[in-house]
C-alpha positions in Angstrom: 10.9 61.1 47.4 7.5 60.7 44.7 8.6 58.9 41.3 7.8 61.0 38.1 7.9 59.3 35.2 8.8 61.5 32.4 7.5 60.2 28.9 7.2 62.9 26.2 6.4 62.5 22.4 8.7 64.6 20.0 8.0 67.8 19.3 8.0 68.0 15.6 10.4 70.0 13.7 12.0 71.0 16.7 13.6 68.0 19.0 13.2 64.2 18.8 11.2 63.0 22.2 14.8 61.9 24.0 15.5 65.6 23.5 12.5 66.3 24.6 12.4 64.2 28.1 16.1 64.8 28.9 15.7 68.9 28.6 12.7 68.2 31.0 15.0 66.4 33.3 16.9 69.0 33.3 14.8 71.3 34.3 12.7 69.4 36.9 16.3 67.8 38.4 17.4 71.1 39.7 14.7 70.7 42.3 16.0 66.9 43.7 13.3 64.7 42.5 12.9 61.4 41.5 12.6 61.3 37.8 12.9 59.2 34.8 12.2 58.7 31.4 11.1 57.1 28.6 10.7 58.5 25.3 7.7 57.5 23.2 6.5 57.3 19.8 2.9 56.5 18.0 4.1 55.5 15.0 5.1 58.8 13.4 8.5 60.4 13.9 11.1 59.2 16.3 9.4 55.6 16.5 12.7 53.7 15.1 15.1 55.4 17.7 12.5 54.6 20.2 11.8 51.2 19.9 15.6 50.1 19.7 15.7 51.8 23.1 12.9 50.5 24.6 13.4 46.7 23.0 17.0 46.8 22.2 18.9 46.3 19.1 21.1 48.1 16.4 20.5 50.8 14.2 22.0 50.2 10.1 21.9 52.6 7.5 21.3 51.9 3.8 21.6 53.8 0.7 17.9 54.3 -0.5 16.0 57.0 -2.8 14.4 60.2 -0.9 10.5 61.0 -2.1 12.1 62.8 -5.2 14.4 60.3 -6.0 17.9 61.5 -4.6 20.1 59.2 -3.0 20.4 59.8 0.7 21.6 57.8 3.7 18.5 56.1 5.7 18.3 53.7 8.9 16.3 50.7 9.9 16.0 49.0 13.2 17.2 45.1 13.9 15.8 44.7 17.3 17.4 42.1 19.8 14.5 39.6 19.1 14.7 39.6 15.1 12.0 42.2 14.3 12.6 44.6 11.8 12.0 48.7 12.5 11.4 50.8 9.7 10.4 54.4 10.0 8.9 55.8 6.9 9.9 59.1 7.9 13.9 57.9 7.7 13.4 58.1 3.9 10.2 59.4 2.4 9.5 61.7 5.3 8.5 65.3 5.1 11.4 66.3 7.0 14.0 65.2 4.3 12.0 68.0 1.5 12.7 72.0 1.7 9.1 73.9 1.6 9.0 74.8 -1.9 10.1 70.6 -3.0 6.8 69.6 -1.6 4.4 68.5 -3.8 2.4 65.2 -3.6 2.0 64.8 -7.0 5.6 63.6 -7.8 6.8 62.5 -4.4 7.1 58.7 -3.9 7.7 56.1 -1.3 9.9 54.1 -3.8 13.0 54.8 -0.8 11.0 53.0 1.8 10.5 50.0 -0.8 14.0 49.7 -1.0 14.3 49.2 2.4 11.9 46.9 3.0 13.8 44.8 -0.4 16.9 45.0 1.6 15.3 43.5 4.9 13.3 40.6 3.4 16.9 39.8 1.1 18.6 39.8 4.8 16.3 37.2 5.5 14.2 39.0 7.8 10.6 37.9 7.8 8.8 40.0 10.6 8.6 44.0 10.2 7.4 47.2 11.9 6.7 49.8 10.1 6.5 53.1 11.4 4.4 54.9 8.7 4.0 58.7 9.8 5.9 61.9 9.0 5.4 60.5 4.9 5.9 63.3 2.4 3.4 61.3 0.0 0.4 60.3 -1.4 0.9 57.7 -3.8 -1.1 54.7 -2.1 2.6 53.2 -1.2 2.8 52.3 -4.6 6.5 53.3 -4.7 6.8 50.5 -2.3 5.6 47.9 -4.3 7.6 49.5 -7.2 10.3 48.8 -5.0 9.6 45.2 -4.4 9.1 44.1 -7.9 5.5 45.6 -9.2 5.3 46.7 -12.5 2.9 49.8 -13.1 1.1 50.8 -16.7 -0.6 53.8 -18.4 -3.7 53.8 -20.3 -1.3 53.2 -23.3 0.4 50.0 -21.6 3.6 51.9 -21.1 5.1 51.2 -18.4 6.3 53.6 -15.6 8.6 54.1 -13.3 8.9 57.6 -11.8 7.7 60.0 -9.4 4.0 59.3 -7.9 2.8 56.1 -10.0 -0.1 56.7 -8.7 -1.5 59.7 -11.1 -0.6 58.0 -14.3 -1.4 54.0 -13.5 -4.0 52.1 -15.4 -3.2 49.0 -14.4 -0.6 47.0 -12.3 0.8 43.8 -12.3 1.4 42.4 -8.7 2.8 39.3 -9.2 6.5 39.8 -8.2 6.0 41.8 -5.5 3.1 39.4 -4.2 5.5 36.6 -4.8 8.7 38.3 -2.7 6.1 39.0 0.1 4.8 35.6 0.6 6.6 34.5 3.9 6.6 38.2 5.7 4.9 39.8 8.1 4.4 43.7 8.2 2.7 45.4 10.5 1.5 48.5 10.1 2.2 50.9 12.5 0.0 54.0 12.4 -0.9 57.5 14.7 -4.3 57.9 12.7 -7.7 56.4 12.2 -8.5 58.2 8.7 -9.9 55.7 5.7 -8.4 56.0 2.4 -11.0 58.4 0.6 -13.6 61.0 0.9 -14.0 63.7 3.2 -11.3 62.6 6.2 -9.5 60.5 3.4 -5.9 59.9 2.9 -5.7 63.3 -0.1 -8.4 65.8 1.6 -6.5 65.1 4.9 -2.8 65.1 4.3 -2.5 66.2 1.0 -2.4 69.5 2.2 0.1 69.0 4.5 2.3 68.0 2.2 2.2 70.5 -0.2 -1.0 69.9 -2.5 -3.7 72.9 -3.5 -7.0 72.7 -4.0 -7.0 71.4 -7.4 -4.3 69.0 -6.5 -5.8 67.7 -3.8 -9.2 66.6 -5.7 -6.9 65.1 -8.7 -5.2 63.0 -5.8 -8.4 61.5 -4.5 -9.5 61.1 -7.9 -6.2 59.0 -8.9 -6.4 57.2 -5.6 -9.8 55.7 -6.0 -8.8 54.8 -9.4 -6.1 53.0 -7.5 -8.1 51.4 -5.0 -10.2 49.9 -7.5 -7.0 48.7 -9.2 -6.4 47.0 -5.8 -9.9 45.7 -5.4 -9.9 43.6 -8.2 -6.9 42.1 -7.2 -7.6 41.1 -4.1 -11.5 40.7 -4.2 -12.0 42.7 -0.8 -12.4 46.5 0.0 -10.9 47.8 2.8 -11.4 52.1 1.3 -13.7 53.0 4.7 -11.9 51.2 7.3 -9.9 52.9 10.2 -6.4 53.3 9.3 -6.6 52.9 5.6 -5.5 56.3 5.1 -2.6 56.7 6.8 0.7 58.0 5.4 -1.1 59.0 2.1 -3.0 55.4 1.8 0.1 53.1 2.9 -2.1 51.5 5.8 -5.1 50.4 2.8 -2.0 49.0 0.1 -0.6 46.8 2.4 -4.0 45.2 4.7 -5.2 44.3 1.4 -2.2 43.1 -0.9 -0.2 41.9 2.3 -3.1 41.0 5.3 -0.6 43.2 7.3 -2.1 44.5 10.5 -2.8 48.0 10.7 -2.6 49.4 14.7 -1.3 52.3 16.8 1.9 52.2 17.5 1.3 53.7 20.7 -0.6 50.1 21.4 2.0 48.1 20.2 4.5 50.0 22.3 2.4 49.7 25.2 1.6 46.1 24.8 5.3 45.2 24.7 7.4 47.0 26.6 7.2 48.0 30.1 5.8 51.5 29.9 2.7 50.7 32.3 4.4 49.0 34.7 6.5 52.2 35.0 3.2 54.4 35.2 1.6 52.4 37.9 5.2 52.4 39.7 5.1 56.6 39.8 3.3 59.2 41.4 2.9 61.6 38.8 3.3 61.7 34.9 4.5 64.3 32.6 4.0 63.8 28.8 3.6 66.3 25.7 3.7 66.7 22.3 4.6 69.5 19.9 1.2 70.4 19.1 -1.7 69.2 21.8 -5.5 69.6 20.6 -8.4 67.4 18.8 -6.2 65.4 16.4 -4.0 64.4 19.5 -7.3 62.2 20.5 -7.1 59.9 17.4 -4.4 57.6 18.7 -1.8 60.1 20.0 1.1 58.8 22.1 0.6 61.5 25.1 -3.3 61.1 25.0 -2.6 57.1 25.7 0.0 57.9 28.5 -2.7 60.4 30.1 -5.2 57.2 29.8 -2.9 54.9 31.6 -2.2 57.6 33.9 -5.7 57.4 34.5 -6.1 53.9 34.9 -3.4 53.7 37.3 -5.1 56.8 39.2 -1.8 59.0 38.9 -2.0 63.2 37.9 -1.0 63.5 34.2 0.6 66.7 33.3 1.4 68.0 29.4 3.9 69.9 28.0 3.4 70.9 24.6 4.1 74.0 22.3 0.9 74.8 21.4 -2.4 74.1 22.9 -6.0 74.0 22.2 -8.7 73.0 25.0 -10.9 70.6 24.4 -13.5 69.0 27.2 -12.2 65.5 26.6 -8.5 66.9 27.4 -9.6 68.8 29.5 -10.5 65.5 31.7 -7.7 63.8 30.9 -5.0 66.0 31.9 -4.7 67.6 35.3 -2.7 70.9 33.8 -1.3 71.3 30.6 1.6 73.5 29.5 2.2 75.5 26.7 5.4 77.3 25.5 3.6 79.5 23.9 2.3 81.2 27.1 6.1 82.1 27.3 6.7 82.7 24.1 4.2 83.0 21.3 6.5 83.4 18.4 6.4 79.9 16.6 9.8 80.9 14.7 11.3 81.5 18.4 9.8 78.9 20.2 11.0 75.9 17.6 14.4 77.4 17.4 14.8 77.9 21.5 12.6 74.5 22.4 14.7 73.1 24.7 15.2 76.3 27.0 12.0 76.9 26.8 11.2 73.0 28.3 13.2 73.3 30.9 11.9 76.9 31.6 8.5 74.9 31.9 9.8 72.6 34.0 10.3 74.9 36.5 6.5 76.1 36.5 5.7 72.4 36.6 8.1 72.2 39.9 6.2 75.1 40.8 2.7 73.8 40.0 3.3 70.3 42.3 4.3 72.2 44.9 1.4 74.4 45.1 -1.1 71.5 45.0 1.2 69.7 47.8 2.0 66.6 45.0 5.3 66.5 46.3 4.8 66.2 49.7 
């Protein structure tokens, strides 16, 4: 019997990666196929539960602030290895806000800094920080503030609320740097954008988080000022390096101030789990995500799964909500099945994702039979 590995990413706004995998498996199990699931995450949504499941550990809940300063409950993970995992979206995620609340001029990463502070006080000095899915473009200023940094405006008055880079002129980093002296943070990202410019934090991610064109330009200008403050502090200019613009500039700040390693969340998962060996031991690979398009090529999980499958000479099939074909994607995937083919209305598709994934799995099974992959 052919072995099928189901390793999807989340369908953002609908189902997490574990639920996606289980739905696909349910559809395929109707045909008595030998399936195994391995939910994936690439530094964005679901990084926390996926890593805790993949590496073993526990989820812990803390009270912190959301992007607008309201007290919420947010989780972090303590792995069996002693490493801590933070998913930024738990405390400062776009999923925590209603559409009318999205405003990157006001949102802050303070809650993520609170989680870091709590973990450090517990004596943990090796931390994985997944930074996808944030509602913020503050360069991590809120995180630094939660860790003790002090921010001052042009009049010399201390500021402490909202997106601090909108008013900052000077920063006292000393308390923060002292607290982070013996702490190693690995920043996990799913994008490779620089901090500034046409592909930077403000211009690419600002609109996704509620910024109007005028707000985007304000954020770009203030991010430039904030980066210059950091350059003056460190003597290092990393503004144009890949990954520095991730999550509204957090990659840049952690790389500059704390010498953090910035890496793909998928690369970390692949390197430290048995995912590739499972791919090697399987006959067919199924992966997917909510939207498969040109952005997927820039570090997203399903593309890395397809690349590993190709390296191991295994056919890889994708299932997604919507699909924008490109030559590179067509060369990677044996076949792509999009939910939009059977349910073009986006709202309905997101509401019925579980049911529609099961339906698409039946189509996948028919396809596998038609090309004799199940023989």
